[in-house]
C-alpha positions as CSV (number, residue, x, y, z in Angstrom):
1,M,0.0,0.0,0.0
2,A,1.3,3.4,-0.9
3,K,2.4,5.5,2.1
4,G,2.2,8.9,0.3
5,N,2.0,10.7,-3.0
6,N,5.6,9.9,-3.8
7,Q,5.1,6.2,-3.2
8,K,2.4,6.2,-5.9
9,L,5.1,7.4,-8.3
10,K,7.6,4.8,-7.3
11,I,7.4,2.7,-10.5
12,L,7.8,5.8,-12.7
13,Y,10.8,6.9,-10.8
14,L,12.2,3.4,-11.0
15,M,11.8,3.5,-14.8
16,K,13.5,6.9,-14.9
17,I,16.4,5.6,-12.9
18,L,16.9,2.6,-15.1
19,L,16.6,4.6,-18.3
20,E,19.1,7.3,-17.0
21,K,21.7,5.1,-15.2
22,T,21.8,1.8,-17.1
23,D,22.4,0.4,-20.6
24,E,24.0,-2.7,-22.1
25,T,27.3,-2.0,-20.5
26,H,26.3,-0.1,-17.3
27,S,24.4,-1.9,-14.5
28,I,23.0,-0.7,-11.2
29,T,22.8,-2.6,-7.9
30,M,19.7,-2.9,-5.8
31,S,21.4,-0.8,-3.1
32,E,21.9,2.0,-5.7
33,I,18.3,1.7,-6.8
34,I,17.1,2.1,-3.2
35,L,19.4,5.1,-2.7
36,S,18.2,6.7,-6.0
37,L,14.6,6.3,-5.0
38,E,15.3,7.8,-1.6
39,A,16.6,10.9,-3.3
40,Y,13.1,11.3,-4.7
41,G,11.6,10.9,-1.3
42,I,10.5,7.3,-1.9
43,S,11.2,4.5,0.6
44,A,11.2,1.0,-0.9
45,E,12.1,-2.5,0.0
46,R,14.0,-5.0,-2.2
47,K,10.9,-7.2,-2.7
48,S,8.7,-4.4,-3.9
49,I,11.3,-3.2,-6.3
50,Y,11.6,-6.7,-7.8
51,S,7.8,-6.7,-8.3
52,D,8.0,-3.3,-9.9
53,I,10.8,-4.4,-12.2
54,E,8.7,-7.4,-13.3
55,S,5.8,-5.0,-14.1
56,L,8.2,-2.9,-16.2
57,R,9.3,-6.0,-18.0
58,Q,5.7,-6.8,-18.8
59,Y,5.3,-3.2,-20.0
60,G,8.0,-3.9,-22.5
61,M,11.3,-2.7,-20.9
62,D,14.2,-5.0,-21.6
63,I,15.6,-5.4,-18.1
64,I,18.3,-8.0,-17.4
65,G,19.3,-9.0,-13.9
66,D,22.1,-11.3,-12.8
67,A,22.8,-13.4,-9.8
68,V,24.5,-10.6,-7.9
69,Q,21.5,-8.4,-8.3
70,N,23.0,-6.0,-10.9
71,L,20.4,-4.7,-13.4
72,N,20.9,-3.3,-16.9
73,R,18.9,-2.6,-20.0
74,N,19.5,-4.4,-23.3
75,I,19.2,-1.7,-26.0
76,P,18.5,-3.1,-29.4
């Protein structure tokens, strides 16, 4: 459940962070994602971010994650 107005925007800010900070050769860790969201006034837990990432994948973003929780985008 959203805790405030910024929480409702979490998935949009997550998409913005991924678009701005990642590409085929540049990844981001879960800790970096959490810190980036906090800069927008959004608190998030790892599990909810994974859920949001899956939603973004379903939306059509090409997001790749590896075993050490680094995420990047595959740009065609």
